[in-house]
C-alpha positions in Angstrom: 80.0 186.8 132.6 82.7 187.1 129.9 85.3 187.7 132.5 84.2 184.7 134.5 84.5 182.5 131.4 88.0 183.8 130.7 89.0 183.2 134.3 87.6 179.6 134.2 89.4 178.8 131.0 92.6 180.2 132.5 92.1 178.2 135.6 91.5 175.1 133.5 94.9 175.6 131.8 96.5 176.0 135.2 94.8 172.9 136.5 96.0 171.0 133.5 99.6 172.1 134.3 99.1 171.0 137.9 97.9 167.6 136.6 101.1 167.3 134.5 103.3 168.2 137.4 101.4 165.7 139.6 102.2 163.1 137.0 105.9 163.9 137.1 105.8 163.7 140.9 104.2 160.3 140.8 107.1 159.0 138.7 109.8 159.8 141.2 109.1 156.9 143.7 109.5 154.5 140.8 112.8 156.1 139.8 114.0 155.8 143.4 112.9 152.2 143.5 115.0 151.5 140.4 118.0 152.8 142.2 117.2 150.8 145.3 116.5 147.7 143.3 119.9 148.0 141.5 121.6 148.0 144.9 119.6 145.1 146.1 120.3 143.1 142.9 124.1 143.8 143.3 123.9 142.8 146.9 122.0 139.6 146.0 124.5 138.7 143.3 127.4 139.2 145.7 125.7 137.0 148.4 125.0 134.3 145.8 128.7 134.4 144.6 130.0 134.2 148.1 127.6 131.3 148.9 128.9 129.4 145.8 132.5 130.0 146.9 131.8 128.9 150.4 130.1 125.7 149.1 133.1 124.9 146.8 135.6 125.5 149.6 133.6 123.3 152.0 133.4 120.5 149.4 137.1 120.8 148.7 137.9 120.5 152.4 135.6 117.5 152.6 137.4 115.8 149.7 140.8 116.5 151.3 139.6 114.9 154.5 138.3 111.9 152.5 141.6 111.6 150.7 143.5 111.6 154.0 141.2 108.9 155.3 141.9 106.7 152.2 145.6 107.3 152.6 145.5 106.2 156.2 143.5 103.1 155.1 146.0 102.3 152.4 148.9 102.5 154.9 146.9 100.3 157.3 146.2 97.7 154.5 149.8 97.7 153.3 150.9 97.0 156.9 148.4 94.2 157.2 149.5 92.7 153.8 152.8 91.7 155.3 151.1 89.8 158.0 148.6 87.7 156.1 149.2 83.9 156.1 147.0 82.7 153.3 146.5 83.4 149.6 142.8 83.9 150.1 143.3 86.5 152.8 146.0 88.2 150.7 143.7 88.4 147.7 140.8 89.8 149.8 143.2 92.4 151.3 144.6 93.3 147.9 141.0 93.9 146.6 140.3 96.1 149.5 143.6 98.0 148.8 142.7 98.4 145.2 139.3 99.8 146.2 141.0 102.3 148.6 143.5 103.4 145.9 140.6 103.9 143.4 138.6 105.9 145.9 141.7 108.1 146.7 142.2 108.7 143.0 138.5 109.6 142.6 138.7 112.0 145.5 141.9 113.6 144.1 140.2 114.2 140.8 137.1 115.7 142.4 139.3 117.9 144.6 141.2 119.3 141.6 137.8 120.1 140.0 136.7 121.9 143.0 139.9 123.8 143.3 139.3 125.0 139.8 135.7 125.9 140.7 137.0 127.8 143.7 139.3 129.9 141.5 136.4 130.6 139.2 134.1 131.4 142.1 136.7 133.9 143.6 136.7 135.7 140.2 132.9 135.9 140.3 133.0 137.2 143.9 135.6 139.9 142.9 133.4 141.1 140.0 130.3 141.1 142.2 132.1 143.1 144.8 133.3 145.6 142.2 129.8 145.9 140.8 128.3 146.4 144.2 130.9 149.1 145.0 130.0 150.8 141.7 126.3 150.6 142.2 126.5 151.8 145.8 128.8 154.6 144.8 126.5 155.8 142.1 123.3 155.5 144.1 123.7 158.7 146.3 124.2 160.8 143.2 121.2 159.3 141.4 119.0 159.8 144.5 120.3 163.4 144.9 119.4 164.1 141.2 115.9 162.7 141.7 115.5 164.7 144.9 116.6 167.9 143.1 114.2 167.3 140.2 111.4 166.5 142.6 112.1 169.7 144.5 112.0 171.7 141.2 108.6 170.1 140.2 107.2 170.7 143.7 108.3 174.4 143.4 106.6 174.7 140.0 103.5 173.1 141.5 103.4 175.5 144.4 103.6 178.4 141.9 100.7 177.0 139.8 98.6 176.5 142.9 99.2 180.1 143.9 98.3 181.2 140.3 95.1 179.1 140.5 94.1 180.7 143.8 94.7 184.1 142.4 92.5 183.5 139.4 89.8 182.0 141.6 89.6 185.1 143.8 87.4 186.9 141.3 85.0 184.0 140.7 81.8 183.4 142.7 82.2 180.6 145.2 79.2 178.7 143.8 80.6 178.9 140.2 84.0 177.7 141.4 82.5 174.9 143.3 80.5 173.9 140.2 83.7 174.0 138.1 85.6 171.8 140.7 82.7 169.3 140.9 82.7 168.9 137.1 86.5 168.7 137.0 86.5 165.9 139.5 84.7 163.8 136.9 85.7 165.3 133.6 88.9 166.9 132.3 88.9 169.5 131.0 85.9 170.8 133.0 85.3 173.7 130.6 85.4 173.8 126.8 85.1 176.6 124.3 82.1 176.2 122.1 82.8 177.2 118.5 80.1 175.4 116.6 76.9 173.7 117.7 78.7 170.6 118.9 80.5 170.0 122.2 84.2 170.2 121.4 84.8 167.3 123.9 82.1 164.7 123.4 81.2 165.9 119.9 77.4 165.7 120.6 75.3 168.2 118.6 73.6 170.5 121.1 70.0 171.5 120.9 69.5 174.9 119.2 68.0 176.3 122.4 71.0 175.3 124.5 73.4 176.9 122.0 71.3 180.1 122.1 71.5 180.1 125.9 75.3 179.6 125.8 75.8 182.4 123.3 73.6 184.8 125.4 76.4 184.9 128.0 73.9 185.4 130.8 74.9 182.3 132.8 77.1 179.3 132.6 75.6 176.3 130.9 76.8 172.7 130.4 76.8 170.1 127.8 73.7 168.0 128.0 75.7 164.9 127.4 79.1 165.1 129.1 78.1 167.8 131.5 81.2 169.9 130.9 80.8 173.7 131.2 80.7 175.4 127.9 82.0 178.9 127.2 81.1 180.6 123.9 84.0 181.4 121.6 82.8 185.0 121.2 83.6 185.6 124.9 87.3 185.4 123.9 87.1 187.7 120.8 
């Protein structure tokens, strides 16, 4: 029974290492998502910058068209002013002409503002394009590094699984099943008893249970947490 206890404790250590490696493997998808999210964010920033530039260019063209319309109206009104016959008609025409001139000036001012906005938007687009190129350029290397590290961890895990299988060969199937059943609920599944208390849940065990464990005749568990308990003297 001493050999069985030693094997179980060794298997527990291997299982703990497998758990650690599984934890590492579980982190890789999140790392890959960070890389993918970085590319998506850069793409989104570029799309937004281009949309802003397109909006400013469309608005600038609209204002240019509006200015041309006002210029045509001003020419028309100037032509009509030479043909009016009354002061009243002339005054009305002049008011309309002043309004057209004011509108043209307003459109010109807005157009200049949008031209400046277009220049600024082009700079943002250029920076966004450069950032996307950088992120996309770095992404393959980052993903390759993640894949390499994952492969290494998977290799280690395969080695630990083989080690676990080798250790389990000398253990009775029913004992191994009992160990696995406990480990599915509690980790570690086996603990080394050095006093009269369970080293995991700290409960004080009945004297009779301690005596049975120390007898090394069969495997006993903690009456509270149900972990398997191995006597420390089995490892002396």
